[in-house]
KEZADREN-988883 format. One record per residue (C-alpha): x negated, y, z; residue in three letters; residue number from 0. Coordinates in nm, 2 decimals. Layout:
<xx->X, yy->Y, zz->Z, resn->Ala, resi->NUM>
...
END
This chain:
<xx->0.00, yy->0.00, zz->0.00, resn->Met, resi->0>
<xx->-0.15, yy->0.33, zz->-0.11, resn->Ala, resi->1>
<xx->-0.09, yy->0.66, zz->0.08, resn->Phe, resi->2>
<xx->-0.28, yy->0.89, zz->-0.16, resn->Tyr, resi->3>
<xx->-0.26, yy->0.94, zz->-0.53, resn->Lys, resi->4>
<xx->-0.64, yy->0.95, zz->-0.56, resn->His, resi->5>
<xx->-0.92, yy->0.78, zz->-0.35, resn->Tyr, resi->6>
<xx->-1.28, yy->0.89, zz->-0.38, resn->Ser, resi->7>
<xx->-1.54, yy->0.66, zz->-0.23, resn->Phe, resi->8>
<xx->-1.91, yy->0.70, zz->-0.14, resn->Asp, resi->9>
<xx->-2.10, yy->0.39, zz->-0.23, resn->Leu, resi->10>
<xx->-2.40, yy->0.30, zz->-0.01, resn->Trp, resi->11>
<xx->-2.30, yy->0.20, zz->0.35, resn->Leu, resi->12>
<xx->-1.94, yy->0.26, zz->0.25, resn->Thr, resi->13>
<xx->-1.87, yy->-0.01, zz->-0.01, resn->Leu, resi->14>
<xx->-2.21, yy->-0.18, zz->-0.05, resn->Ile, resi->15>
<xx->-2.53, yy->-0.22, zz->0.15, resn->Lys, resi->16>
<xx->-2.89, yy->-0.33, zz->0.07, resn->Ser, resi->17>
<xx->-3.00, yy->-0.69, zz->0.06, resn->Asn, resi->18>
<xx->-3.27, yy->-0.69, zz->0.33, resn->Pro, resi->19>
<xx->-3.50, yy->-0.90, zz->0.12, resn->Thr, resi->20>
<xx->-3.50, yy->-0.64, zz->-0.16, resn->Phe, resi->21>
<xx->-3.68, yy->-0.38, zz->0.04, resn->Lys, resi->22>
<xx->-3.94, yy->-0.64, zz->0.16, resn->Leu, resi->23>
<xx->-4.01, yy->-0.76, zz->-0.19, resn->Glu, resi->24>
<xx->-4.03, yy->-0.40, zz->-0.32, resn->Arg, resi->25>
<xx->-4.29, yy->-0.32, zz->-0.05, resn->Thr, resi->26>
<xx->-4.49, yy->-0.63, zz->-0.14, resn->Lys, resi->27>
<xx->-4.48, yy->-0.52, zz->-0.51, resn->Tyr, resi->28>
<xx->-4.63, yy->-0.18, zz->-0.42, resn->Phe, resi->29>
<xx->-4.87, yy->-0.34, zz->-0.18, resn->His, resi->30>
<xx->-5.01, yy->-0.56, zz->-0.46, resn->Ala, resi->31>
<xx->-5.01, yy->-0.30, zz->-0.75, resn->Lys, resi->32>
<xx->-5.06, yy->0.05, zz->-0.61, resn->Phe, resi->33>
<xx->-5.26, yy->0.00, zz->-0.29, resn->Asn, resi->34>
<xx->-5.60, yy->0.16, zz->-0.36, resn->Gly, resi->35>
<xx->-5.64, yy->0.25, zz->0.01, resn->Lys, resi->36>
<xx->-5.56, yy->-0.10, zz->0.14, resn->Gln, resi->37>
<xx->-5.25, yy->0.00, zz->0.34, resn->Lys, resi->38>
<xx->-5.07, yy->-0.28, zz->0.53, resn->Ser, resi->39>
<xx->-4.73, yy->-0.40, zz->0.42, resn->Ile, resi->40>
<xx->-4.58, yy->-0.24, zz->0.73, resn->Asp, resi->41>
<xx->-4.74, yy->0.09, zz->0.65, resn->Glu, resi->42>
<xx->-4.61, yy->0.09, zz->0.30, resn->Ile, resi->43>
<xx->-4.26, yy->0.00, zz->0.44, resn->Gly, resi->44>
<xx->-4.28, yy->0.31, zz->0.66, resn->Val, resi->45>
<xx->-4.38, yy->0.53, zz->0.36, resn->Ile, resi->46>
<xx->-4.07, yy->0.41, zz->0.17, resn->Phe, resi->47>
<xx->-3.85, yy->0.50, zz->0.46, resn->Arg, resi->48>
<xx->-4.02, yy->0.84, zz->0.50, resn->Gln, resi->49>
<xx->-3.97, yy->0.93, zz->0.13, resn->Val, resi->50>
<xx->-3.61, yy->0.80, zz->0.14, resn->Asp, resi->51>
<xx->-3.52, yy->1.02, zz->0.44, resn->Leu, resi->52>
<xx->-3.71, yy->1.32, zz->0.31, resn->Met, resi->53>
<xx->-3.55, yy->1.31, zz->-0.03, resn->Val, resi->54>
<xx->-3.21, yy->1.25, zz->0.11, resn->Asn, resi->55>
<xx->-3.25, yy->1.56, zz->0.33, resn->Ala, resi->56>
<xx->-3.38, yy->1.77, zz->0.04, resn->Ile, resi->57>
<xx->-3.09, yy->1.66, zz->-0.19, resn->Asn, resi->58>
<xx->-2.83, yy->1.74, zz->0.08, resn->Glu, resi->59>
<xx->-2.99, yy->2.08, zz->0.15, resn->Lys, resi->60>
<xx->-3.03, yy->2.19, zz->-0.21, resn->Thr, resi->61>
<xx->-2.73, yy->2.01, zz->-0.36, resn->Gly, resi->62>
<xx->-2.96, yy->1.91, zz->-0.64, resn->Lys, resi->63>
<xx->-3.12, yy->1.57, zz->-0.72, resn->Asn, resi->64>
<xx->-3.47, yy->1.43, zz->-0.68, resn->Val, resi->65>
<xx->-3.49, yy->1.15, zz->-0.93, resn->Asp, resi->66>
<xx->-3.60, yy->0.79, zz->-0.86, resn->Ala, resi->67>
<xx->-3.91, yy->0.83, zz->-1.08, resn->Asp, resi->68>
<xx->-4.02, yy->1.12, zz->-0.87, resn->Glu, resi->69>
<xx->-3.95, yy->0.93, zz->-0.55, resn->Met, resi->70>
<xx->-4.17, yy->0.64, zz->-0.67, resn->Tyr, resi->71>
<xx->-4.45, yy->0.88, zz->-0.75, resn->Leu, resi->72>
<xx->-4.42, yy->1.02, zz->-0.40, resn->Met, resi->73>
<xx->-4.46, yy->0.67, zz->-0.25, resn->Val, resi->74>
<xx->-4.76, yy->0.59, zz->-0.47, resn->Ile, resi->75>
<xx->-4.92, yy->0.92, zz->-0.38, resn->Ser, resi->76>
<xx->-4.87, yy->0.87, zz->-0.01, resn->Met, resi->77>
<xx->-4.99, yy->0.51, zz->-0.02, resn->Ile, resi->78>
<xx->-5.31, yy->0.64, zz->-0.17, resn->Asn, resi->79>
<xx->-5.36, yy->0.93, zz->0.07, resn->Asp, resi->80>
<xx->-5.19, yy->1.18, zz->-0.16, resn->Phe, resi->81>
<xx->-5.38, yy->1.10, zz->-0.48, resn->Ser, resi->82>
<xx->-5.22, yy->1.24, zz->-0.79, resn->Phe, resi->83>
<xx->-5.38, yy->1.00, zz->-1.05, resn->Glu, resi->84>
<xx->-5.06, yy->0.92, zz->-1.23, resn->Phe, resi->85>
<xx->-5.18, yy->0.94, zz->-1.59, resn->Gln, resi->86>
<xx->-5.20, yy->0.56, zz->-1.66, resn->Glu, resi->87>
<xx->-4.87, yy->0.48, zz->-1.48, resn->Leu, resi->88>
<xx->-4.59, yy->0.35, zz->-1.70, resn->Asp, resi->89>
<xx->-4.28, yy->0.48, zz->-1.52, resn->Leu, resi->90>
<xx->-4.04, yy->0.30, zz->-1.75, resn->Asp, resi->91>
<xx->-4.21, yy->-0.03, zz->-1.68, resn->Lys, resi->92>
<xx->-4.21, yy->0.04, zz->-1.31, resn->Leu, resi->93>
<xx->-3.84, yy->0.12, zz->-1.29, resn->Tyr, resi->94>
<xx->-3.76, yy->-0.18, zz->-1.51, resn->Ser, resi->95>
<xx->-3.95, yy->-0.40, zz->-1.26, resn->Asp, resi->96>
<xx->-3.76, yy->-0.24, zz->-0.97, resn->Met, resi->97>
<xx->-3.43, yy->-0.30, zz->-1.14, resn->Glu, resi->98>
<xx->-3.52, yy->-0.66, zz->-1.21, resn->Glu, resi->99>
<xx->-3.62, yy->-0.71, zz->-0.85, resn->Leu, resi->100>
<xx->-3.29, yy->-0.55, zz->-0.73, resn->Leu, resi->101>
<xx->-3.10, yy->-0.80, zz->-0.94, resn->Phe, resi->102>
<xx->-3.29, yy->-1.08, zz->-0.79, resn->Glu, resi->103>
<xx->-3.20, yy->-0.95, zz->-0.44, resn->His, resi->104>
<xx->-2.86, yy->-0.81, zz->-0.52, resn->Met, resi->105>
<xx->-2.70, yy->-0.56, zz->-0.29, resn->Pro, resi->106>
<xx->-2.41, yy->-0.69, zz->-0.08, resn->Leu, resi->107>
<xx->-2.05, yy->-0.58, zz->-0.04, resn->Val, resi->108>
<xx->-2.04, yy->-0.39, zz->0.28, resn->Tyr, resi->109>
<xx->-1.78, yy->-0.60, zz->0.45, resn->Cys, resi->110>
<xx->-1.53, yy->-0.87, zz->0.39, resn->Glu, resi->111>
<xx->-1.24, yy->-0.61, zz->0.39, resn->Asn, resi->112>
<xx->-1.38, yy->-0.39, zz->0.11, resn->Cys, resi->113>
<xx->-1.24, yy->-0.58, zz->-0.19, resn->Leu, resi->114>
<xx->-0.90, yy->-0.66, zz->-0.04, resn->Pro, resi->115>
<xx->-0.85, yy->-0.29, zz->0.06, resn->Val, resi->116>
<xx->-0.95, yy->-0.17, zz->-0.29, resn->Leu, resi->117>
<xx->-0.72, yy->-0.42, zz->-0.44, resn->Ser, resi->118>
<xx->-0.43, yy->-0.30, zz->-0.23, resn->Gln, resi->119>
<xx->-0.50, yy->0.06, zz->-0.31, resn->Ile, resi->120>
<xx->-0.48, yy->-0.02, zz->-0.68, resn->Lys, resi->121>
<xx->-0.17, yy->-0.24, zz->-0.64, resn->Glu, resi->122>
<xx->0.10, yy->-0.12, zz->-0.87, resn->Gly, resi->123>
<xx->-0.14, yy->0.11, zz->-1.05, resn->Asn, resi->124>
<xx->0.00, yy->0.41, zz->-0.86, resn->Leu, resi->125>
<xx->-0.33, yy->0.54, zz->-0.73, resn->Ser, resi->126>
<xx->-0.66, yy->0.62, zz->-0.91, resn->Ser, resi->127>
<xx->-1.01, yy->0.58, zz->-0.76, resn->Thr, resi->128>
<xx->-1.37, yy->0.69, zz->-0.81, resn->Asn, resi->129>
<xx->-1.72, yy->0.65, zz->-0.68, resn->Ile, resi->130>
<xx->-1.90, yy->0.97, zz->-0.58, resn->Leu, resi->131>
<xx->-2.25, yy->0.87, zz->-0.48, resn->Ser, resi->132>
<xx->-2.59, yy->1.03, zz->-0.42, resn->Asn, resi->133>
<xx->-2.86, yy->0.82, zz->-0.55, resn->Thr, resi->134>
<xx->-3.22, yy->0.76, zz->-0.44, resn->Gly, resi->135>
<xx->-3.46, yy->0.49, zz->-0.55, resn->Phe, resi->136>
<xx->-3.18, yy->0.32, zz->-0.75, resn->Ile, resi->137>
<xx->-3.03, yy->0.50, zz->-1.05, resn->Lys, resi->138>
<xx->-2.67, yy->0.53, zz->-1.14, resn->Gly, resi->139>
<xx->-2.71, yy->0.32, zz->-1.46, resn->Lys, resi->140>
<xx->-2.83, yy->0.03, zz->-1.23, resn->Thr, resi->141>
<xx->-2.56, yy->0.08, zz->-0.98, resn->Leu, resi->142>
<xx->-2.29, yy->0.04, zz->-1.25, resn->Arg, resi->143>
<xx->-2.43, yy->-0.30, zz->-1.32, resn->Lys, resi->144>
<xx->-2.44, yy->-0.38, zz->-0.95, resn->Val, resi->145>
<xx->-2.07, yy->-0.29, zz->-0.91, resn->Leu, resi->146>
<xx->-1.98, yy->-0.50, zz->-1.21, resn->Asn, resi->147>
<xx->-2.17, yy->-0.80, zz->-1.06, resn->His, resi->148>
<xx->-2.00, yy->-0.75, zz->-0.72, resn->Leu, resi->149>
<xx->-1.66, yy->-0.72, zz->-0.89, resn->Gln, resi->150>
<xx->-1.60, yy->-0.37, zz->-0.74, resn->Ile, resi->151>
<xx->-1.58, yy->-0.19, zz->-1.07, resn->Asp, resi->152>
<xx->-1.25, yy->-0.36, zz->-1.16, resn->Gln, resi->153>
<xx->-1.09, yy->-0.14, zz->-0.89, resn->Phe, resi->154>
<xx->-1.27, yy->0.19, zz->-0.98, resn->Ile, resi->155>
<xx->-1.15, yy->0.43, zz->-1.25, resn->Asp, resi->156>
<xx->-1.47, yy->0.63, zz->-1.29, resn->Phe, resi->157>
<xx->-1.81, yy->0.66, zz->-1.13, resn->Gln, resi->158>
<xx->-2.02, yy->0.97, zz->-1.07, resn->Leu, resi->159>
<xx->-2.38, yy->0.95, zz->-0.96, resn->Tyr, resi->160>
<xx->-2.61, yy->1.24, zz->-0.86, resn->Ser, resi->161>
<xx->-2.90, yy->1.15, zz->-1.08, resn->Asp, resi->162>
<xx->-2.67, yy->1.16, zz->-1.39, resn->Glu, resi->163>
<xx->-2.53, yy->1.50, zz->-1.32, resn->Val, resi->164>
<xx->-2.82, yy->1.66, zz->-1.13, resn->Arg, resi->165>
<xx->-2.60, yy->1.74, zz->-0.83, resn->Met, resi->166>
<xx->-2.58, yy->1.58, zz->-0.48, resn->Ser, resi->167>
<xx->-2.32, yy->1.58, zz->-0.21, resn->Lys, resi->168>
<xx->-2.23, yy->1.80, zz->-0.03, resn->Pro, resi->169>
<xx->-2.27, yy->2.04, zz->-0.33, resn->Asn, resi->170>
<xx->-1.91, yy->2.16, zz->-0.39, resn->Pro, resi->171>
<xx->-1.97, yy->2.15, zz->-0.76, resn->Lys, resi->172>
<xx->-2.02, yy->1.77, zz->-0.74, resn->Phe, resi->173>
<xx->-1.68, yy->1.74, zz->-0.57, resn->Phe, resi->174>
<xx->-1.53, yy->1.98, zz->-0.82, resn->Glu, resi->175>
<xx->-1.66, yy->1.75, zz->-1.10, resn->Leu, resi->176>
<xx->-1.48, yy->1.46, zz->-0.93, resn->Met, resi->177>
<xx->-1.16, yy->1.66, zz->-0.92, resn->Leu, resi->178>
<xx->-1.19, yy->1.76, zz->-1.29, resn->Asn, resi->179>
<xx->-1.25, yy->1.40, zz->-1.39, resn->Thr, resi->180>
<xx->-0.93, yy->1.26, zz->-1.24, resn->Ile, resi->181>
<xx->-0.68, yy->1.17, zz->-1.51, resn->Asp, resi->182>
<xx->-0.43, yy->1.46, zz->-1.51, resn->Gln, resi->183>
<xx->-0.20, yy->1.26, zz->-1.73, resn->Lys, resi->184>
<xx->-0.16, yy->1.00, zz->-1.47, resn->Lys, resi->185>
<xx->-0.12, yy->1.26, zz->-1.19, resn->His, resi->186>
<xx->0.03, yy->1.57, zz->-1.35, resn->Pro, resi->187>
<xx->0.12, yy->1.73, zz->-1.02, resn->Glu, resi->188>
<xx->-0.18, yy->1.63, zz->-0.82, resn->Leu, resi->189>
<xx->-0.27, yy->1.85, zz->-0.52, resn->Thr, resi->190>
<xx->-0.57, yy->1.84, zz->-0.28, resn->Leu, resi->191>
<xx->-0.34, yy->1.69, zz->-0.02, resn->Asn, resi->192>
<xx->-0.29, yy->1.39, zz->-0.25, resn->Asn, resi->193>
<xx->-0.67, yy->1.32, zz->-0.26, resn->Ile, resi->194>
<xx->-0.90, yy->1.16, zz->0.00, resn->Ile, resi->195>
<xx->-1.28, yy->1.11, zz->0.00, resn->His, resi->196>
<xx->-1.41, yy->0.82, zz->0.21, resn->Val, resi->197>
<xx->-1.77, yy->0.78, zz->0.32, resn->Gly, resi->198>
<xx->-2.02, yy->0.71, zz->0.60, resn->Asp, resi->199>
<xx->-2.21, yy->1.04, zz->0.61, resn->Asn, resi->200>
<xx->-2.05, yy->1.32, zz->0.83, resn->Pro, resi->201>
<xx->-2.24, yy->1.59, zz->0.64, resn->His, resi->202>
<xx->-2.25, yy->1.49, zz->0.28, resn->Ala, resi->203>
<xx->-1.91, yy->1.31, zz->0.27, resn->Asp, resi->204>
<xx->-1.69, yy->1.46, zz->0.53, resn->Ile, resi->205>
<xx->-1.81, yy->1.83, zz->0.55, resn->Arg, resi->206>
<xx->-1.87, yy->1.83, zz->0.17, resn->Gly, resi->207>
<xx->-1.51, yy->1.72, zz->0.10, resn->Ala, resi->208>
<xx->-1.35, yy->1.93, zz->0.37, resn->Asn, resi->209>
<xx->-1.53, yy->2.25, zz->0.24, resn->Ala, resi->210>
<xx->-1.33, yy->2.21, zz->-0.08, resn->Leu, resi->211>
<xx->-1.00, yy->2.14, zz->0.10, resn->Gly, resi->212>
<xx->-1.02, yy->1.77, zz->0.02, resn->Ile, resi->213>
<xx->-0.90, yy->1.53, zz->0.29, resn->Lys, resi->214>
<xx->-1.17, yy->1.29, zz->0.42, resn->Ser, resi->215>
<xx->-1.22, yy->0.98, zz->0.63, resn->Met, resi->216>
<xx->-1.54, yy->0.88, zz->0.80, resn->Leu, resi->217>
<xx->-1.60, yy->0.50, zz->0.82, resn->Ile, resi->218>
<xx->-1.87, yy->0.25, zz->0.92, resn->Asn, resi->219>
<xx->-2.10, yy->0.50, zz->1.09, resn->Ser, resi->220>
<xx->-1.83, yy->0.56, zz->1.36, resn->Asn, resi->221>
<xx->-1.69, yy->0.21, zz->1.44, resn->Gln, resi->222>
<xx->-1.40, yy->0.28, zz->1.20, resn->Gln, resi->223>
<xx->-1.36, yy->0.03, zz->0.91, resn->Ser, resi->224>
<xx->-1.22, yy->0.07, zz->0.56, resn->Ile, resi->225>
<xx->-0.91, yy->-0.11, zz->0.69, resn->Leu, resi->226>
<xx->-0.81, yy->0.23, zz->0.85, resn->Thr, resi->227>
<xx->-0.71, yy->0.35, zz->0.50, resn->Leu, resi->228>
<xx->-0.42, yy->0.11, zz->0.51, resn->Leu, resi->229>
<xx->-0.29, yy->0.19, zz->0.86, resn->Ser, resi->230>
END
């Protein structure tokens, strides 16, 4: 049973989560191929976490997007004590390897209730849905394949990713793009009260949506599950 005409969803830690083995295998890859300073696997794991947190904070502050390629360059530079010798690095091959590794250790549906809730929202085809997601080390083009594999995309009308549009939540222009992408033929009298954005990040998701007058719901980071959408 759907209560809103349109549901917007964050992705990471809202509908999906990382496979723990992926991050470990990614760290091993960089340890083997880019480790001129002989850092330990644990040290490289910390560097990945630092870059992830730093870029996420930058994207949320600026409302823009630092690309995955740039993030991998940051990691390689930090592993090698801030060396900038990137001339021989094949970024396309690097990302292709990371994508292949991700598919070998596929992200997981966040919880057992995610697919049933999405199915109920779409029941009767009365409500539309979208993904509105900031990206990091994994690009939107890859996440589309992930959502297809996890059978989430069958319940999603359109997907918007920060790396593809050069904007990150809570940038109001990113939320405006979401609003402008909703099928107006399906919802000719759609108002902001008919729309809800759901996510785990109080700043990017909740404050970002509320700043534009969009209703919001915080889940997963506050002991509230996606099931709340149906209550």
